[in-house]
N, C-alpha and C positions, 0 to 999 in steps of 0.2 A: 133500274133495280131499286127496290125499296129496302132500306137498311134500318135496323132498330137497335139501339143500345140501351141496356138495362142498368139502372142505378137502384141498389137495394141493400138492405142490411146483410152482413155476413152471417152464415149459418154453419159454424164450425162443428166438425166431427159428427155430422148427421147427414149422410149422403141421401137418405130417403127423403128427409124434409127439404133438403136443398133441391132434390128432384121434383118434389111437389111444387116448389116455387118456379122451377124451370117449365114444368108442364103447364102451369097456369099461364105463364107468359107466352108460351108457344101457342096455346089455344087462342089467346088474344091476337097473336101475330097472324095466325091463319085467318082469323075473322077480318083482319085489316090488310090482308094482301102483302104481308112482309115476306121478303125472299131470304134475308140473312139477318140473324139475331145474335148479338154479342153479349156475353156475361162477363163479370169481373175476373181478375186474376185469381187462380186457385179457388174458384167459388165452390166447387163441388164438395170439398172437405175442409176448406178454410186455409188461409195463408198463415204463415208464422215465420219468426226469425229464431226460434228455439230449435236447435239441432235434433233433439229427441222427438219433439212434436212433428217436425218435418219428416223424419224417418218413419214415424208411425203412420202419418197420413199418406206418405208415398207408398208404403206397403199395401195400403188399402185402395190406392188410386186406380189401378188397372181394373180391378173387379168392380169398383164403383162406376167407372165409365161403361163397362160392359152391361151392367144392370140398367144404367141410364139409356143405353141404346135401345133396349127393349121397350122402355116407357115412351120414347119419343119417335118410334118408327113410323107412326101414322101421320105425323105432321109434315106440312109442305115446306116450312122454312128450314133452311140450313142453320144449324146451331153451332156456335163456337163457345166452348166452355173449358175452363182450366182446372187442373189438379196437379199436385206433386205426384210423380210416379217413379217407378224403378225399372231400369232396363239394363241387363247385363251387369247387375250389381251397382250401378250408378244411379243416384237420385237426380231427377230433372224437375224443373218447373215448366210444365207443358200446357199447351192449349190444343185441344182436340177439335177437329171439324167433324160433325155428325150430320149425316144426310140419309134419309130413308132407313134409319136404324143401324147404320154402319159407321165406323170410323173411317172416313175417306182421306184423312190427313192429320198431321200432327206437327206442331212447332215447339221446340224446346228453347227456352229463354237463353239468349246468347250472352247476356251480361247479368247473371244472377248476383244479387247482393244478399242472398240467404246463405248462412253457414252450411257447408257440406253439400251444396247443390252444384252439380257439374254443368259447365256451360254447354249449350247446344252449338253445333257447328254448321247446321244446314239451314237454308232459307227457302223452303218450298213455297210455291205459289199454287193457287187453286182457281177454279172457274165456277161462277154462279151467274146465271142469266146473261151470259156473254161478257161478264166483267171479271178480269183477272185480279186477284187480291192475295195479300200475304199477311202475316201476323208478326208483330213485335210485342214484347211483354214488358210493361211498366218501366223498369230501369233502362231497358233498351232505348227508350226515347231520349236518353241523355247521350246516345252514341249515334251520330248521324250516319256512320257507315252501315249500321244495321238496317236502317230504312233504305239506304241506297242500294243494298244488295237485292232488296225486293223490287224497287223501282227499275233497276237495270234489267229485270226479266220481263218488262212490259206491263207490270202491274199498274192498275189505276186506283187502287184502294189499299190502305194499310190499316189493319185493325190493331188496337192497343187495349188489351185487357189490363186494368190497373187495380192496385189495392193500396190506397193511401191512408189506411188505418194506422195512425202514428201518434206518438206523444204530442200533446198540444203545441208545444213550442216548435216541434218539427213540422207538424201539420200546418201551422201558420206560415212557416217558411216556404212550404211547397204549395200553398193555396193558389197563388197566381202562377208559380213556375210550372206546374203541371200542364196547364192550358197553354202557356207560352211555348213549352216544348213541342206540343202537338202542332201548334201553328207554324213553328220553325220547320218541323219535319214535312209538313204539307208544302210549304213554300220551297224548301230545298229540293224535294223530289218531284214536284208537280203532280202529286197524288192527292186524292181525297184521303182524309184521315178520320177514323171513328174510334172513340174510346168508351169503355164501360168501367165503372168504379163502384166500390161499396160506399155506403154512407151510414152515419150514425155514430154511436159511442160503444165502447167495449172496455169496461174498467176505466183506466186512466188514458185510454186511447180514443182518438176521434178521427173521422174522415168526413170532410166537407162534401166530397164527391166531385169528380171531374168527368162526367159522362157527356160527350159532345160529338158533333159531326162538323167537320171542317172542310171547306172547299180547297182546291189546289192553290188559290191565291191567299189563303189564310183567313178567310171569312168564316166565322162561326155561325152556321145556319140553323143549328138545333142544339139545345142543351137542356138537361134536366136541372132544375134549380138546386142550389146547394142545400144539403141537409134534408132533401126530400126524396122519397122513393118514387120512381116513375120510369118512363121510357121516352127517349127522344127518337123521332122517326124522320127520315128524309128520303125523297125519291131522287137517287143519284142517276144522272143521265147515262145511258149505255154507251154513248159516243161523246 
């Protein structure tokens, strides 16, 4: 199975323009035989740690995903893309799995570090090209049990949408730790691990970008260079 992870600037509060970026990458993915493409955490409307911003983006999240489904229906690659959303009055930080213009699955961040966001409690797994996979989101990588819940269901791949847009001193502190966490989760579970992160600057915030594909033994076999926009691709063996 050919997997691709996207590293790109954040596009906050503009679902249509974010959708343009997704469509452009999916067109490229189809031209290059990609089966599964991953975008960063909360990419569709933007990430935040401000409660009012989160609530506003969550209110628009469900309709933004529905509109995106229509735009990506014709593409071959399965798309994994995140947004804050609201369900039964609770705000979640979710990743949606889109295939053939439909939401075929959803994972809500189990260990949210955003104010007012409700932890998810389910760890669903999905199939693509014979490979079972699941999703953890950003801070979940600090919690080995979250990855293990996916591995225990027979998954061979764990996807990690990330958003490391942080104040400089914090970004520097996490610059190496983010990749180290991914390597630890791969070795712990015996799963492949793939991450997608934003990159660039926003005001006084910076993200170096940690978009990588890691083998079960912890080898980094593909990575987008720091502070660069791009895609890392790898052919993960089906067996």
